[in-house]
A tleap script that builds the chain and sets N, CA, C and O, in Angstrom:
source leaprc.protein.ff14SB
mol = sequence {
  NMET LEU ASN TYR ASN ASP VAL VAL MET ALA
  GLN GLU ARG GLN ALA ASP MET LEU ARG ALA
  ALA ALA GLU GLU ASN ARG LYS ARG ALA LEU
  LEU GLY ASN ALA GLY ILE ASN VAL VAL GLN
  ARG VAL ALA ALA VAL VAL ALA GLY VAL LYS
  GLN ARG LEU MET ARG SER GLY ALA LYS VAL
  GLY LYS VAL GLY ALA VAL MET PRO ASN GLU
  ALA CALA
}
set mol.1.N position { 22.518 8.275 -27.735 }
set mol.1.CA position { 21.800 9.497 -27.432 }
set mol.1.C position { 20.308 9.181 -27.281 }
set mol.1.O position { 19.746 8.416 -28.064 }
set mol.2.N position { 19.691 9.765 -26.288 }
set mol.2.CA position { 18.268 9.529 -26.046 }
set mol.2.C position { 17.424 10.452 -26.907 }
set mol.2.O position { 17.733 11.634 -27.056 }
set mol.3.N position { 16.370 9.910 -27.465 }
set mol.3.CA position { 15.448 10.794 -28.169 }
set mol.3.C position { 14.270 11.118 -27.252 }
set mol.3.O position { 14.149 10.563 -26.161 }
set mol.4.N position { 13.430 11.998 -27.696 }
set mol.4.CA position { 12.334 12.506 -26.874 }
set mol.4.C position { 11.402 11.382 -26.426 }
set mol.4.O position { 10.968 11.366 -25.274 }
set mol.5.N position { 11.092 10.449 -27.314 }
set mol.5.CA position { 10.168 9.360 -26.961 }
set mol.5.C position { 10.744 8.471 -25.867 }
set mol.5.O position { 10.011 8.017 -24.987 }
set mol.6.N position { 12.064 8.215 -25.914 }
set mol.6.CA position { 12.695 7.413 -24.862 }
set mol.6.C position { 12.605 8.112 -23.515 }
set mol.6.O position { 12.350 7.479 -22.490 }
set mol.7.N position { 12.816 9.423 -23.527 }
set mol.7.CA position { 12.740 10.200 -22.286 }
set mol.7.C position { 11.324 10.167 -21.733 }
set mol.7.O position { 11.128 9.987 -20.531 }
set mol.8.N position { 10.341 10.339 -22.602 }
set mol.8.CA position { 8.938 10.326 -22.166 }
set mol.8.C position { 8.574 8.961 -21.594 }
set mol.8.O position { 7.916 8.876 -20.558 }
set mol.9.N position { 8.998 7.894 -22.266 }
set mol.9.CA position { 8.690 6.549 -21.774 }
set mol.9.C position { 9.335 6.302 -20.412 }
set mol.9.O position { 8.717 5.706 -19.530 }
set mol.10.N position { 10.577 6.759 -20.239 }
set mol.10.CA position { 11.257 6.582 -18.953 }
set mol.10.C position { 10.542 7.358 -17.851 }
set mol.10.O position { 10.405 6.867 -16.731 }
set mol.11.N position { 10.088 8.568 -18.170 }
set mol.11.CA position { 9.362 9.364 -17.177 }
set mol.11.C position { 8.038 8.707 -16.814 }
set mol.11.O position { 7.648 8.696 -15.646 }
set mol.12.N position { 7.345 8.160 -17.809 }
set mol.12.CA position { 6.080 7.478 -17.532 }
set mol.12.C position { 6.306 6.230 -16.688 }
set mol.12.O position { 5.526 5.946 -15.779 }
set mol.13.N position { 7.370 5.481 -16.984 }
set mol.13.CA position { 7.689 4.294 -16.194 }
set mol.13.C position { 7.996 4.660 -14.746 }
set mol.13.O position { 7.548 3.986 -13.818 }
set mol.14.N position { 8.764 5.735 -14.561 }
set mol.14.CA position { 9.095 6.169 -13.205 }
set mol.14.C position { 7.834 6.606 -12.465 }
set mol.14.O position { 7.657 6.275 -11.292 }
set mol.15.N position { 6.955 7.349 -13.144 }
set mol.15.CA position { 5.709 7.781 -12.515 }
set mol.15.C position { 4.852 6.574 -12.136 }
set mol.15.O position { 4.238 6.564 -11.068 }
set mol.16.N position { 4.806 5.562 -12.998 }
set mol.16.CA position { 4.046 4.345 -12.694 }
set mol.16.C position { 4.617 3.630 -11.472 }
set mol.16.O position { 3.866 3.145 -10.625 }
set mol.17.N position { 5.946 3.566 -11.383 }
set mol.17.CA position { 6.568 2.911 -10.230 }
set mol.17.C position { 6.277 3.681 -8.944 }
set mol.17.O position { 6.013 3.077 -7.904 }
set mol.18.N position { 6.325 5.014 -9.013 }
set mol.18.CA position { 6.028 5.823 -7.828 }
set mol.18.C position { 4.572 5.654 -7.402 }
set mol.18.O position { 4.273 5.573 -6.211 }
set mol.19.N position { 3.658 5.600 -8.391 }
set mol.19.CA position { 2.238 5.389 -8.070 }
set mol.19.C position { 2.034 4.023 -7.429 }
set mol.19.O position { 1.281 3.894 -6.464 }
set mol.20.N position { 2.700 3.008 -7.962 }
set mol.20.CA position { 2.562 1.662 -7.403 }
set mol.20.C position { 3.095 1.612 -5.976 }
set mol.20.O position { 2.499 0.973 -5.109 }
set mol.21.N position { 4.215 2.283 -5.732 }
set mol.21.CA position { 4.775 2.307 -4.381 }
set mol.21.C position { 3.842 3.040 -3.422 }
set mol.21.O position { 3.648 2.606 -2.287 }
set mol.22.N position { 3.267 4.147 -3.877 }
set mol.22.CA position { 2.333 4.891 -3.029 }
set mol.22.C position { 1.097 4.055 -2.731 }
set mol.22.O position { 0.589 4.066 -1.610 }
set mol.23.N position { 0.617 3.334 -3.735 }
set mol.23.CA position { -0.553 2.469 -3.539 }
set mol.23.C position { -0.249 1.358 -2.533 }
set mol.23.O position { -1.073 1.055 -1.670 }
set mol.24.N position { 0.925 0.758 -2.644 }
set mol.24.CA position { 1.316 -0.282 -1.690 }
set mol.24.C position { 1.405 0.279 -0.276 }
set mol.24.O position { 0.945 -0.352 0.676 }
set mol.25.N position { 1.993 1.456 -0.141 }
set mol.25.CA position { 2.086 2.081 1.183 }
set mol.25.C position { 0.701 2.371 1.746 }
set mol.25.O position { 0.455 2.188 2.938 }
set mol.26.N position { -0.209 2.827 0.873 }
set mol.26.CA position { -1.570 3.127 1.314 }
set mol.26.C position { -2.276 1.853 1.768 }
set mol.26.O position { -2.937 1.837 2.806 }
set mol.27.N position { -2.131 0.781 0.981 }
set mol.27.CA position { -2.755 -0.496 1.352 }
set mol.27.C position { -2.179 -1.026 2.658 }
set mol.27.O position { -2.907 -1.529 3.514 }
set mol.28.N position { -0.858 -0.906 2.798 }
set mol.28.CA position { -0.214 -1.376 4.023 }
set mol.28.C position { -0.728 -0.584 5.220 }
set mol.28.O position { -0.962 -1.143 6.292 }
set mol.29.N position { -0.903 0.721 5.028 }
set mol.29.CA position { -1.393 1.558 6.121 }
set mol.29.C position { -2.838 1.212 6.466 }
set mol.29.O position { -3.222 1.225 7.636 }
set mol.30.N position { -3.639 0.901 5.446 }
set mol.30.CA position { -5.049 0.592 5.698 }
set mol.30.C position { -5.238 -0.798 6.311 }
set mol.30.O position { -6.028 -0.964 7.240 }
set mol.31.N position { -4.525 -1.781 5.799 }
set mol.31.CA position { -4.793 -3.162 6.189 }
set mol.31.C position { -3.793 -3.753 7.177 }
set mol.31.O position { -4.162 -4.567 8.023 }
set mol.32.N position { -2.538 -3.350 7.073 }
set mol.32.CA position { -1.505 -4.036 7.823 }
set mol.32.C position { -1.268 -3.526 9.225 }
set mol.32.O position { -0.726 -4.254 10.057 }
set mol.33.N position { -1.654 -2.307 9.509 }
set mol.33.CA position { -1.318 -1.719 10.797 }
set mol.33.C position { -2.584 -1.553 11.631 }
set mol.33.O position { -3.407 -0.681 11.353 }
set mol.34.N position { -2.737 -2.385 12.645 }
set mol.34.CA position { -3.943 -2.348 13.478 }
set mol.34.C position { -3.976 -1.123 14.376 }
set mol.34.O position { -5.032 -0.787 14.913 }
set mol.35.N position { -2.837 -0.442 14.556 }
set mol.35.CA position { -2.784 0.726 15.428 }
set mol.35.C position { -3.322 1.999 14.796 }
set mol.35.O position { -3.478 3.004 15.490 }
set mol.36.N position { -3.608 1.984 13.507 }
set mol.36.CA position { -4.117 3.186 12.839 }
set mol.36.C position { -5.577 3.379 13.241 }
set mol.36.O position { -6.377 2.445 13.189 }
set mol.37.N position { -5.908 4.598 13.640 }
set mol.37.CA position { -7.292 4.827 14.053 }
set mol.37.C position { -8.188 5.104 12.847 }
set mol.37.O position { -7.706 5.225 11.721 }
set mol.38.N position { -9.476 5.202 13.089 }
set mol.38.CA position { -10.470 5.318 12.027 }
set mol.38.C position { -10.286 6.596 11.220 }
set mol.38.O position { -10.439 6.578 9.999 }
set mol.39.N position { -9.963 7.697 11.874 }
set mol.39.CA position { -9.811 8.971 11.164 }
set mol.39.C position { -8.666 8.879 10.160 }
set mol.39.O position { -8.783 9.375 9.040 }
set mol.40.N position { -7.576 8.257 10.548 }
set mol.40.CA position { -6.447 8.112 9.635 }
set mol.40.C position { -6.799 7.198 8.465 }
set mol.40.O position { -6.365 7.439 7.339 }
set mol.41.N position { -7.572 6.165 8.718 }
set mol.41.CA position { -7.992 5.272 7.634 }
set mol.41.C position { -8.879 6.007 6.639 }
set mol.41.O position { -8.702 5.880 5.428 }
set mol.42.N position { -9.831 6.774 7.154 }
set mol.42.CA position { -10.721 7.531 6.269 }
set mol.42.C position { -9.912 8.537 5.458 }
set mol.42.O position { -10.143 8.697 4.260 }
set mol.43.N position { -8.958 9.220 6.108 }
set mol.43.CA position { -8.123 10.192 5.402 }
set mol.43.C position { -7.320 9.511 4.291 }
set mol.43.O position { -7.159 10.077 3.210 }
set mol.44.N position { -6.819 8.313 4.548 }
set mol.44.CA position { -6.057 7.581 3.534 }
set mol.44.C position { -6.947 7.188 2.358 }
set mol.44.O position { -6.525 7.276 1.205 }
set mol.45.N position { -8.167 6.758 2.640 }
set mol.45.CA position { -9.098 6.387 1.573 }
set mol.45.C position { -9.462 7.609 0.737 }
set mol.45.O position { -9.480 7.541 -0.492 }
set mol.46.N position { -9.753 8.727 1.403 }
set mol.46.CA position { -10.112 9.955 0.685 }
set mol.46.C position { -8.941 10.419 -0.178 }
set mol.46.O position { -9.144 10.841 -1.316 }
set mol.47.N position { -7.730 10.346 0.348 }
set mol.47.CA position { -6.550 10.740 -0.428 }
set mol.47.C position { -6.400 9.857 -1.664 }
set mol.47.O position { -6.061 10.349 -2.740 }
set mol.48.N position { -6.650 8.567 -1.516 }
set mol.48.CA position { -6.568 7.660 -2.655 }
set mol.48.C position { -7.609 7.973 -3.713 }
set mol.48.O position { -7.313 7.939 -4.907 }
set mol.49.N position { -8.824 8.277 -3.283 }
set mol.49.CA position { -9.890 8.615 -4.230 }
set mol.49.C position { -9.547 9.909 -4.957 }
set mol.49.O position { -9.715 10.003 -6.173 }
set mol.50.N position { -9.068 10.905 -4.218 }
set mol.50.CA position { -8.694 12.178 -4.849 }
set mol.50.C position { -7.589 11.971 -5.870 }
set mol.50.O position { -7.623 12.552 -6.955 }
set mol.51.N position { -6.606 11.143 -5.526 }
set mol.51.CA position { -5.502 10.906 -6.450 }
set mol.51.C position { -6.001 10.219 -7.714 }
set mol.51.O position { -5.568 10.558 -8.815 }
set mol.52.N position { -6.910 9.251 -7.566 }
set mol.52.CA position { -7.452 8.571 -8.739 }
set mol.52.C position { -8.253 9.522 -9.609 }
set mol.52.O position { -8.177 9.456 -10.836 }
set mol.53.N position { -9.028 10.415 -8.980 }
set mol.53.CA position { -9.807 11.379 -9.749 }
set mol.53.C position { -8.892 12.333 -10.507 }
set mol.53.O position { -9.141 12.645 -11.671 }
set mol.54.N position { -7.838 12.793 -9.846 }
set mol.54.CA position { -6.909 13.701 -10.509 }
set mol.54.C position { -6.209 12.996 -11.664 }
set mol.54.O position { -6.020 13.588 -12.727 }
set mol.55.N position { -5.821 11.734 -11.468 }
set mol.55.CA position { -5.131 10.986 -12.510 }
set mol.55.C position { -6.044 10.735 -13.701 }
set mol.55.O position { -5.613 10.839 -14.850 }
set mol.56.N position { -7.311 10.402 -13.432 }
set mol.56.CA position { -8.223 10.092 -14.525 }
set mol.56.C position { -8.599 11.339 -15.301 }
set mol.56.O position { -8.976 11.241 -16.468 }
set mol.57.N position { -8.506 12.519 -14.681 }
set mol.57.CA position { -8.833 13.764 -15.367 }
set mol.57.C position { -7.670 14.366 -16.111 }
set mol.57.O position { -7.837 15.372 -16.802 }
set mol.58.N position { -6.497 13.782 -15.990 }
set mol.58.CA position { -5.312 14.343 -16.646 }
set mol.58.C position { -5.390 14.109 -18.146 }
set mol.58.O position { -5.863 13.072 -18.610 }
set mol.59.N position { -4.921 15.083 -18.878 }
set mol.59.CA position { -4.895 14.982 -20.333 }
set mol.59.C position { -3.481 14.639 -20.780 }
set mol.59.O position { -2.502 15.161 -20.247 }
set mol.60.N position { -3.390 13.760 -21.757 }
set mol.60.CA position { -2.092 13.387 -22.299 }
set mol.60.C position { -1.925 14.106 -23.621 }
set mol.60.O position { -2.756 13.984 -24.520 }
set mol.61.N position { -0.838 14.860 -23.729 }
set mol.61.CA position { -0.584 15.601 -24.961 }
set mol.61.C position { 0.057 14.715 -26.016 }
set mol.61.O position { 0.547 13.623 -25.728 }
set mol.62.N position { 0.041 15.212 -27.243 }
set mol.62.CA position { 0.634 14.479 -28.353 }
set mol.62.C position { 2.147 14.522 -28.223 }
set mol.62.O position { 2.726 15.573 -27.948 }
set mol.63.N position { 2.777 13.385 -28.421 }
set mol.63.CA position { 4.232 13.308 -28.350 }
set mol.63.C position { 4.778 13.681 -29.714 }
set mol.63.O position { 4.473 13.029 -30.713 }
set mol.64.N position { 5.585 14.729 -29.755 }
set mol.64.CA position { 6.163 15.183 -31.018 }
set mol.64.C position { 7.667 15.048 -31.013 }
set mol.64.O position { 8.254 14.494 -30.084 }
set mol.65.N position { 8.279 15.556 -32.056 }
set mol.65.CA position { 9.723 15.460 -32.187 }
set mol.65.C position { 10.436 16.627 -31.518 }
set mol.65.O position { 11.665 16.634 -31.442 }
set mol.66.N position { 9.688 17.614 -31.032 }
set mol.66.CA position { 10.292 18.808 -30.443 }
set mol.66.C position { 10.212 18.701 -28.930 }
set mol.66.O position { 9.168 18.355 -28.377 }
set mol.67.N position { 11.313 18.999 -28.270 }
set mol.67.CA position { 11.322 19.007 -26.807 }
set mol.67.C position { 10.429 20.143 -26.324 }
set mol.67.O position { 10.282 21.136 -27.037 }
set mol.68.N position { 9.825 20.036 -25.136 }
set mol.68.CA position { 8.866 21.032 -24.668 }
set mol.68.C position { 9.411 22.458 -24.597 }
set mol.68.O position { 8.667 23.403 -24.861 }
set mol.69.N position { 10.676 22.640 -24.252 }
set mol.69.CA position { 11.209 23.994 -24.102 }
set mol.69.C position { 11.942 24.492 -25.337 }
set mol.69.O position { 12.538 25.569 -25.298 }
set mol.70.N position { 11.916 23.751 -26.415 }
set mol.70.CA position { 12.589 24.170 -27.638 }
set mol.70.C position { 11.621 24.894 -28.551 }
set mol.70.O position { 10.417 24.637 -28.542 }
set mol.71.N position { 12.174 25.810 -29.343 }
set mol.71.CA position { 11.359 26.485 -30.357 }
set mol.71.C position { 11.128 25.518 -31.509 }
set mol.71.O position { 12.013 24.741 -31.867 }
set mol.72.N position { 9.950 25.571 -32.076 }
set mol.72.CA position { 9.612 24.638 -33.155 }
set mol.72.C position { 10.325 24.978 -34.441 }
set mol.72.O position { 10.149 24.289 -35.445 }
savepdb mol mol.pdb
quit
């Protein structure tokens, strides 16, 4: 049986993998494809900066023994 901490760790790992995949796709789009025009490159850079700002501003709550939708 999974406990709450295992579920949280799995969700964090999945989020990290998705972020890494998105970063790789962004890098590939910026560097690997010569057909991308300047406007698309700038849009990709701005999107990356916005994502980093949103991620750095996120607050991490305390992990407790109670599931989020359960009564304490």
